[in-house]
C-alpha positions in Angstrom: 0.0 0.0 0.0 1.2 3.5 -0.7 2.1 5.9 2.1 -1.0 8.0 1.4 -3.1 4.9 1.5 -1.7 4.1 4.9 -2.4 7.6 6.0 -6.0 7.2 4.8 -6.3 4.0 6.8 -4.9 5.7 9.9 -7.2 8.7 9.6 -10.3 6.5 9.3 -9.4 4.0 12.0 -8.4 6.8 14.4 -11.8 8.5 14.0 -13.8 5.3 14.1 -12.0 4.1 17.2 -14.0 6.8 19.0 -17.3 5.4 17.8 -19.6 5.3 14.7 -19.7 8.3 12.5 -21.5 9.5 9.4 -19.9 8.6 6.1 -19.9 12.3 5.2 -17.6 13.1 8.1 -15.2 10.3 7.2 -15.1 11.5 3.6 -14.3 15.1 4.7 -11.4 13.8 6.9 -10.0 11.6 4.2 -10.2 14.3 1.5 -8.5 16.8 3.8 -5.8 14.3 4.7 -5.0 13.5 1.1 -5.0 17.2 0.1 -2.6 18.1 3.0 0.0 15.6 1.7 0.2 17.3 -1.6 0.3 14.0 -3.4 -2.1 12.6 -6.0 -4.4 10.0 -4.6 -8.1 9.2 -5.2 -9.5 9.8 -1.7 -12.8 8.3 -2.8 -11.5 4.7 -2.5 -11.3 4.8 1.3 -14.1 2.2 1.6 -12.2 -0.3 -0.4 -9.0 0.3 1.6 -10.9 -0.6 4.8 -13.3 -3.2 3.5 -12.4 -5.7 6.2 -12.2 -3.3 9.1 -15.4 -1.3 8.7 -19.1 -1.8 8.2 -21.3 0.9 6.6 -25.0 0.7 7.3 -27.5 3.6 6.7 -24.6 6.0 5.8 -23.0 5.4 9.2 -19.5 3.9 9.3 -18.3 1.8 12.3 -15.5 -0.6 13.1 -16.2 -4.3 13.2 -15.9 -5.9 16.6 -12.6 -7.5 15.8 -11.1 -4.3 14.4 -12.3 -2.0 17.2 -9.9 -4.0 19.5 -7.1 -3.9 16.9 -7.4 -0.2 16.3 -7.2 0.5 20.1 -3.9 -1.2 20.4 -2.4 -0.5 16.9 -3.0 3.2 16.2 0.2 4.3 17.9 2.4 1.8 15.9 0.5 2.8 12.7 1.3 6.5 13.3 5.0 5.6 13.8 5.0 3.7 10.5 3.4 6.6 8.6 6.0 9.0 10.1 8.8 6.7 8.8 7.1 6.9 5.3 7.7 10.7 5.4 4.1 11.8 6.4 3.5 13.5 9.7 0.4 11.8 11.3 0.1 14.8 13.7 -0.7 17.1 10.8 -4.1 15.6 10.8 -5.0 16.9 14.2 -7.1 19.7 12.8 -10.7 20.7 12.2 -12.2 19.9 8.8 -15.3 22.1 8.5 -16.8 20.7 11.8 -17.6 22.5 15.0 -15.8 20.2 17.3 -12.2 19.0 17.5 -12.4 15.7 15.7 -8.8 14.6 16.3 -8.4 13.3 19.8 -6.5 10.1 20.6 -8.8 7.2 21.5 -9.2 6.7 25.2 -7.1 3.9 26.6 -7.6 2.1 29.8 
């Protein structure tokens, strides 16, 4: 997978680790992430990149049971990997046309 593809996976998994969200919000996050890299990438393929990890029902995306657990333990390692590829994962801690801060790390216990 390309570095931008890994970033897209990271962005979606990080958001969905906090709970289900409308597909429109995910699309806004993914589009902003791809545009911020300055690289060419078709951001609209995000559902195919995460076909095994997410379920979309009634325009709401959520992690599958298995992948909710994996996202909780793997996001930090995934962020480190993206950083090694030359993309700063912290650049995505921003607002994308939403009223609330959408980029918080998932709660860990």
